[in-house]
C-alpha positions as a Markdown table, in Angstrom:
| # | Residue | x | y | z |
|---|---|---|---|---|
| 1 | Met | -39.9 | 67.8 | -27.0 |
| 2 | Thr | -42.1 | 69.7 | -29.3 |
| 3 | Asp | -39.8 | 72.5 | -30.0 |
| 4 | Lys | -40.1 | 76.3 | -28.8 |
| 5 | Phe | -41.1 | 77.3 | -32.4 |
| 6 | Thr | -43.9 | 75.2 | -32.9 |
| 7 | Ile | -45.6 | 75.9 | -29.9 |
| 8 | Cys | -45.2 | 79.8 | -30.2 |
| 9 | Ala | -46.8 | 79.5 | -33.5 |
| 10 | Lys | -49.5 | 77.6 | -32.2 |
| 11 | Lys | -50.0 | 80.2 | -29.8 |
| 12 | Ile | -50.0 | 83.0 | -32.5 |
| 13 | Ile | -52.2 | 81.1 | -34.7 |
| 14 | Lys | -54.5 | 80.4 | -32.1 |
| 15 | Ile | -55.1 | 84.2 | -30.9 |
| 16 | Thr | -55.4 | 85.2 | -34.8 |
| 17 | Gly | -58.3 | 82.6 | -34.8 |
| 18 | Ile | -60.1 | 83.8 | -32.0 |
| 19 | Ile | -59.8 | 87.2 | -32.9 |
| 20 | Leu | -61.0 | 86.5 | -36.6 |
| 21 | Phe | -63.7 | 84.4 | -35.3 |
| 22 | Val | -65.0 | 87.3 | -33.1 |
| 23 | Ile | -64.7 | 89.7 | -35.9 |
| 24 | Ser | -66.5 | 87.2 | -38.2 |
| 25 | Cys | -69.2 | 86.5 | -35.7 |
| 26 | Leu | -69.8 | 90.5 | -35.4 |
| 27 | Ser | -70.1 | 90.5 | -39.3 |
| 28 | Ile | -72.6 | 88.1 | -39.5 |
| 29 | Ile | -74.6 | 89.9 | -36.6 |
| 30 | Tyr | -74.1 | 93.0 | -38.7 |
| 31 | Ile | -75.3 | 91.4 | -42.1 |
| 32 | Ala | -78.5 | 89.8 | -40.2 |
| 33 | Cys | -79.4 | 93.2 | -38.8 |
| 34 | Asp | -78.8 | 95.3 | -41.8 |
| 35 | Ser | -80.8 | 92.8 | -44.0 |
| 36 | Phe | -83.8 | 92.7 | -40.9 |
| 37 | Ile | -83.8 | 96.7 | -41.4 |
| 38 | His | -84.2 | 96.6 | -45.3 |
| 39 | Tyr | -86.8 | 93.7 | -45.0 |
| 40 | Thr | -88.6 | 95.1 | -42.5 |
| 41 | Phe | -89.3 | 98.7 | -44.2 |
| 42 | Asn | -89.1 | 97.4 | -47.5 |
| 43 | Leu | -91.4 | 94.2 | -47.0 |
| 44 | Lys | -89.4 | 92.8 | -50.5 |
| 45 | Lys | -88.1 | 89.3 | -50.0 |
| 46 | Ser | -86.1 | 89.6 | -52.8 |
| 47 | Glu | -84.1 | 92.8 | -51.6 |
| 48 | Tyr | -83.8 | 91.2 | -48.2 |
| 49 | Phe | -82.0 | 88.1 | -49.7 |
| 50 | Leu | -80.2 | 90.3 | -52.3 |
| 51 | Asn | -78.8 | 92.5 | -49.8 |
| 52 | Phe | -77.7 | 89.6 | -47.1 |
| 53 | Ile | -75.9 | 87.9 | -50.2 |
| 54 | Gly | -74.0 | 91.4 | -50.8 |
| 55 | Leu | -73.3 | 92.0 | -47.8 |
| 56 | Phe | -71.9 | 88.4 | -46.8 |
| 57 | Ser | -69.9 | 88.4 | -50.1 |
| 58 | Lys | -68.4 | 92.0 | -49.0 |
| 59 | Tyr | -66.7 | 89.5 | -45.7 |
| 60 | Gln | -66.1 | 86.4 | -47.9 |
| 61 | Gly | -62.1 | 87.0 | -47.5 |
| 62 | Leu | -62.8 | 87.5 | -43.5 |
| 63 | Tyr | -64.4 | 84.4 | -43.4 |
| 64 | Ser | -61.8 | 82.4 | -46.0 |
| 65 | Ala | -59.3 | 83.4 | -43.6 |
| 66 | Thr | -60.8 | 82.7 | -40.2 |
| 67 | Phe | -61.3 | 79.1 | -41.5 |
| 68 | Ile | -58.0 | 79.3 | -42.9 |
| 69 | Val | -56.4 | 80.0 | -39.6 |
| 70 | Ile | -58.6 | 77.4 | -37.4 |
| 71 | Ala | -58.0 | 75.1 | -39.8 |
| 72 | Thr | -54.2 | 75.5 | -39.5 |
| 73 | Tyr | -54.5 | 75.9 | -35.8 |
| 74 | Tyr | -56.2 | 72.3 | -35.4 |
| 75 | Ala | -53.9 | 70.6 | -38.1 |
| 76 | Leu | -50.9 | 72.1 | -35.8 |
| 77 | Asn | -52.6 | 71.0 | -32.5 |
| 78 | Gln | -52.9 | 67.7 | -34.2 |
| 79 | Tyr | -49.2 | 67.5 | -35.2 |
| 80 | Ile | -48.4 | 68.6 | -31.7 |
| 81 | Glu | -50.0 | 65.7 | -30.5 |
| 82 | Asn | -48.9 | 63.2 | -32.6 |
| 83 | Phe | -45.6 | 64.4 | -32.1 |
| 84 | Lys | -45.8 | 63.6 | -28.2 |
| 85 | Ser | -47.5 | 60.5 | -29.1 |
| 86 | Asn | -44.4 | 59.4 | -31.4 |
| 87 | Asn | -41.8 | 60.7 | -28.4 |
| 88 | Thr | -43.7 | 58.4 | -25.9 |
| 89 | Ala | -43.4 | 55.6 | -28.2 |
| 90 | Ile | -39.9 | 56.1 | -28.7 |
| 91 | Thr | -39.3 | 56.7 | -24.9 |
| 92 | Gln | -40.9 | 53.3 | -24.2 |
| 93 | Leu | -38.9 | 51.8 | -26.9 |
| 94 | Gln | -35.7 | 53.0 | -25.7 |
| 95 | Thr | -36.7 | 51.6 | -22.2 |
| 96 | Gln | -37.3 | 48.2 | -23.8 |
| 97 | Leu | -34.2 | 48.3 | -25.8 |
| 98 | Lys | -31.9 | 49.2 | -22.5 |
| 99 | Asp | -33.6 | 46.0 | -20.7 |
| 100 | Ile | -33.0 | 44.1 | -23.4 |
| 101 | Asn | -29.4 | 45.1 | -23.2 |
| 102 | Asp | -29.1 | 45.0 | -19.9 |
| 103 | Arg | -30.4 | 41.6 | -19.7 |
| 104 | Ile | -28.2 | 40.2 | -22.7 |
| 105 | Glu | -24.9 | 42.0 | -20.9 |
| 106 | Lys | -25.9 | 40.1 | -17.4 |
| 107 | Glu | -26.2 | 36.9 | -19.2 |
| 108 | Lys | -22.9 | 37.9 | -20.9 |
| 109 | Ile | -21.6 | 38.1 | -17.5 |
| 110 | Glu | -22.9 | 35.1 | -16.3 |
| 111 | Leu | -21.7 | 33.1 | -19.6 |
| 112 | Thr | -18.1 | 34.4 | -19.0 |
| 113 | Met | -18.1 | 33.2 | -15.5 |
| 114 | Val | -19.4 | 29.6 | -16.7 |
| 115 | Gln | -16.2 | 29.6 | -19.2 |
| 116 | Cys | -13.7 | 30.9 | -16.7 |
| 117 | Lys | -15.0 | 27.8 | -14.4 |
| 118 | Tyr | -14.9 | 25.5 | -17.2 |
| 119 | Phe | -11.3 | 26.5 | -17.8 |
| 120 | Tyr | -10.5 | 26.0 | -14.1 |
| 121 | Asp | -12.3 | 22.7 | -13.9 |
| 122 | Glu | -12.4 | 20.7 | -17.1 |
| 123 | Ile | -10.0 | 22.5 | -19.9 |
| 124 | Gln | -7.3 | 22.2 | -17.0 |
| 125 | Ser | -7.9 | 18.4 | -15.9 |
| 126 | Thr | -8.4 | 17.3 | -19.2 |
| 127 | Ile | -4.5 | 19.0 | -20.3 |
| 128 | Lys | -3.1 | 17.4 | -17.2 |
| 129 | Asp | -4.3 | 13.9 | -18.0 |
| 130 | Met | -3.0 | 14.9 | -21.5 |
| 131 | Tyr | 0.5 | 15.6 | -20.0 |
| 132 | Arg | 0.5 | 12.2 | -18.3 |
| 133 | Ser | -0.4 | 10.3 | -21.6 |
| 134 | Ile | 2.6 | 11.6 | -23.3 |
| 135 | Glu | 5.0 | 11.5 | -20.6 |
| 136 | Gly | 7.6 | 9.5 | -21.6 |
| 137 | Thr | 6.5 | 9.4 | -25.0 |
| 138 | Leu | 7.1 | 12.8 | -26.2 |
| 139 | Lys | 8.9 | 15.4 | -24.6 |
| 140 | Ile | 7.7 | 18.9 | -24.1 |
| 141 | Asp | 10.7 | 21.6 | -23.0 |
| 142 | His | 10.6 | 24.8 | -25.2 |
| 143 | Ile | 10.2 | 27.4 | -22.4 |
| 144 | Thr | 12.8 | 29.1 | -24.2 |
| 145 | Trp | 11.6 | 29.1 | -27.2 |
| 146 | Ile | 10.2 | 32.2 | -29.1 |
| 147 | Ile | 6.8 | 31.9 | -30.4 |
| 148 | Asn | 6.8 | 33.6 | -34.0 |
| 149 | Asp | 3.9 | 31.6 | -34.9 |
| 150 | Phe | 1.6 | 28.7 | -34.3 |
| 151 | Thr | 3.1 | 26.6 | -37.5 |
| 152 | Glu | 5.4 | 23.6 | -38.1 |
| 153 | Glu | 8.0 | 25.8 | -40.0 |
| 154 | Asp | 8.1 | 28.0 | -36.9 |
| 155 | Leu | 8.8 | 25.1 | -34.8 |
| 156 | Phe | 11.5 | 23.5 | -37.3 |
| 157 | Gln | 13.4 | 26.6 | -36.8 |
| 158 | Gln | 13.6 | 26.1 | -33.1 |
| 159 | Asp | 13.7 | 22.2 | -33.2 |
| 160 | Gln | 14.4 | 20.4 | -36.3 |
| 161 | Asn | 13.6 | 17.0 | -34.5 |
| 162 | Trp | 10.3 | 17.6 | -32.8 |
| 163 | His | 8.0 | 17.1 | -35.4 |
| 164 | Lys | 10.1 | 13.2 | -35.7 |
| 165 | Gln | 9.0 | 12.3 | -31.7 |
| 166 | Phe | 5.1 | 14.1 | -32.5 |
| 167 | Asp | 4.9 | 11.4 | -35.5 |
| 168 | Ser | 6.1 | 8.5 | -32.9 |
| 169 | Ile | 2.9 | 9.0 | -30.4 |
| 170 | Pro | 0.4 | 6.1 | -30.1 |
| 171 | Asn | -3.1 | 7.1 | -31.9 |
| 172 | Asp | -4.8 | 7.0 | -28.6 |
| 173 | Ile | -2.3 | 9.5 | -27.3 |
| 174 | Arg | -3.2 | 11.7 | -30.1 |
| 175 | Asp | -6.8 | 11.7 | -29.4 |
| 176 | Lys | -6.4 | 13.0 | -25.6 |
| 177 | Ile | -4.4 | 15.8 | -27.6 |
| 178 | Ile | -7.0 | 16.5 | -30.2 |
| 179 | Leu | -9.8 | 16.3 | -27.3 |
| 180 | Ser | -7.5 | 18.9 | -25.0 |
| 181 | Met | -6.9 | 21.1 | -28.2 |
| 182 | Gly | -10.6 | 21.0 | -29.1 |
| 183 | Lys | -11.8 | 22.4 | -25.3 |
| 184 | Leu | -9.3 | 25.0 | -25.6 |
| 185 | Glu | -10.7 | 26.1 | -29.0 |
| 186 | Met | -14.2 | 25.8 | -28.0 |
| 187 | Phe | -13.7 | 28.2 | -24.8 |
| 188 | Ser | -11.7 | 30.8 | -27.0 |
| 189 | Ile | -14.9 | 30.4 | -29.5 |
| 190 | Tyr | -17.0 | 31.9 | -27.0 |
| 191 | Phe | -14.8 | 35.2 | -26.5 |
| 192 | Met | -13.7 | 35.7 | -30.1 |
| 193 | His | -17.4 | 35.7 | -31.3 |
| 194 | Gly | -18.0 | 38.2 | -28.7 |
| 195 | Asn | -20.5 | 35.9 | -26.4 |
| 196 | Ala | -18.0 | 36.2 | -23.2 |
| 197 | Asp | -16.8 | 39.2 | -22.2 |
| 198 | Leu | -13.3 | 39.5 | -23.0 |
| 199 | Glu | -12.0 | 42.2 | -20.2 |
| 200 | Ile | -13.7 | 40.0 | -17.5 |
| 201 | Gly | -12.3 | 36.9 | -19.0 |
| 202 | Phe | -8.6 | 38.6 | -19.3 |
| 203 | Asn | -8.8 | 39.3 | -15.5 |
| 204 | Thr | -10.2 | 36.2 | -14.2 |
| 205 | Val | -8.0 | 33.3 | -16.8 |
| 206 | Gly | -5.9 | 35.4 | -18.8 |
| 207 | Lys | -3.0 | 34.9 | -17.2 |
| 208 | Asp | -3.3 | 31.2 | -16.7 |
| 209 | Phe | -5.0 | 30.8 | -20.3 |
| 210 | Cys | -1.8 | 32.2 | -22.1 |
| 211 | Arg | 0.5 | 29.9 | -19.9 |
| 212 | Gln | -1.3 | 26.9 | -21.0 |
| 213 | Ile | -1.1 | 28.1 | -24.5 |
| 214 | Leu | 2.6 | 28.5 | -24.1 |
| 215 | Asn | 3.1 | 24.9 | -22.6 |
| 216 | Val | 1.1 | 23.3 | -25.8 |
| 217 | Tyr | 2.3 | 25.5 | -28.3 |
| 218 | Pro | 4.0 | 22.6 | -30.1 |
| 219 | Leu | 1.1 | 20.4 | -30.2 |
| 220 | Ile | -1.0 | 23.2 | -31.3 |
| 221 | Ser | 1.2 | 24.4 | -34.1 |
| 222 | Ile | 1.7 | 21.2 | -35.7 |
| 223 | Trp | -1.4 | 20.5 | -35.8 |
| 224 | Arg | -2.9 | 23.5 | -37.5 |
| 225 | Ser | 0.3 | 23.3 | -39.8 |
| 226 | Arg | -0.8 | 19.4 | -40.7 |
| 227 | Ala | -4.7 | 20.4 | -40.8 |
| 228 | Arg | -4.4 | 23.6 | -43.1 |
| 229 | Gln | -5.1 | 21.6 | -46.3 |
| 230 | Tyr | -8.2 | 20.4 | -44.7 |
| 231 | Asp | -9.5 | 23.8 | -42.4 |
| 232 | Glu | -7.4 | 27.0 | -42.9 |
| 233 | Asn | -9.5 | 28.1 | -39.7 |
| 234 | Phe | -8.2 | 25.1 | -37.7 |
| 235 | Tyr | -7.5 | 26.3 | -33.9 |
| 236 | Asn | -7.5 | 30.0 | -35.2 |
| 237 | Lys | -9.9 | 31.2 | -32.6 |
| 238 | Thr | -7.3 | 29.7 | -29.8 |
| 239 | Thr | -4.4 | 31.6 | -31.3 |
| 240 | Glu | -6.1 | 35.1 | -31.9 |
| 241 | Leu | -7.1 | 34.9 | -28.0 |
| 242 | Tyr | -3.8 | 33.9 | -26.8 |
| 243 | Lys | -2.1 | 37.1 | -28.8 |
| 244 | Lys | -4.6 | 39.7 | -27.8 |
| 245 | Trp | -4.4 | 38.5 | -24.0 |
| 246 | Asn | -0.9 | 38.1 | -24.2 |
| 247 | Asp | -0.6 | 41.7 | -25.9 |
| 248 | Lys | -2.5 | 43.0 | -22.5 |
| 249 | Leu | 0.2 | 40.9 | -20.3 |
| 250 | Glu | 2.9 | 42.4 | -22.2 |
| 251 | Glu | 1.7 | 45.6 | -22.2 |
| 252 | Ile | 1.6 | 45.3 | -18.2 |
| 253 | Arg | 4.5 | 44.3 | -17.9 |
| 254 | Lys | 5.9 | 47.0 | -20.0 |
| 255 | Asn | 4.2 | 49.9 | -17.7 |
| 256 | Trp | 4.7 | 48.2 | -14.1 |
| 257 | Pro | 8.0 | 46.3 | -14.8 |
| 258 | Gln | 8.3 | 45.8 | -10.9 |
| 259 | Gln | 4.9 | 43.7 | -10.8 |
| 260 | Tyr | 5.1 | 40.1 | -11.6 |
| 261 | Val | 2.7 | 39.4 | -14.0 |
């Protein structure tokens, strides 16, 4: 919206311009009448012309001021119209941006729910199948372990023989482990890169996701450590998402210790 000072200035200039224009018109009428009288009595065109020029020069400052004021008024009026036009364009742009943001947010929520459904329908099923494959081959009994970091070094501090058990499993079972870990990483990437909503995701699958990561913690840790020489970011998004959501769970447990989380 145009500021009050500009509107007030426009009104003052308009009034001043009208007054100066009226005075200028009266002066021109006076010049014409006075010159006509001299011309009528003297009957000399040269004296009429000189008298007209002399009187016109006398009021030259008035005409200049009138022209400047009128020009200023129209310039200021054009500025106000352009300002209003720009405001209209900005308002339209803001409306379009809001529509785009609303659409993006809607698509983000839809993608979040798709990923949550994918976690329960696909990832959980794949991990169950993996567990059935390693049953009797690899013992995963680490519920009492404390997760300090997702590395083989951390595993070694808690069970010095676990990595030897892992090395003994067949390649076809390893493929199933890689498939399960890959799906968890793909799921986590959507949330850590902002494509899916972290808050909605946490409220929907956060607790089950963290519980599942605890279950496969040794597998993620040993695979991350051994792939480090090829890729330092191996399963990084999975561990980052776990830490973020697990922190929220710990905060809930701290604030409502009587509530099972």
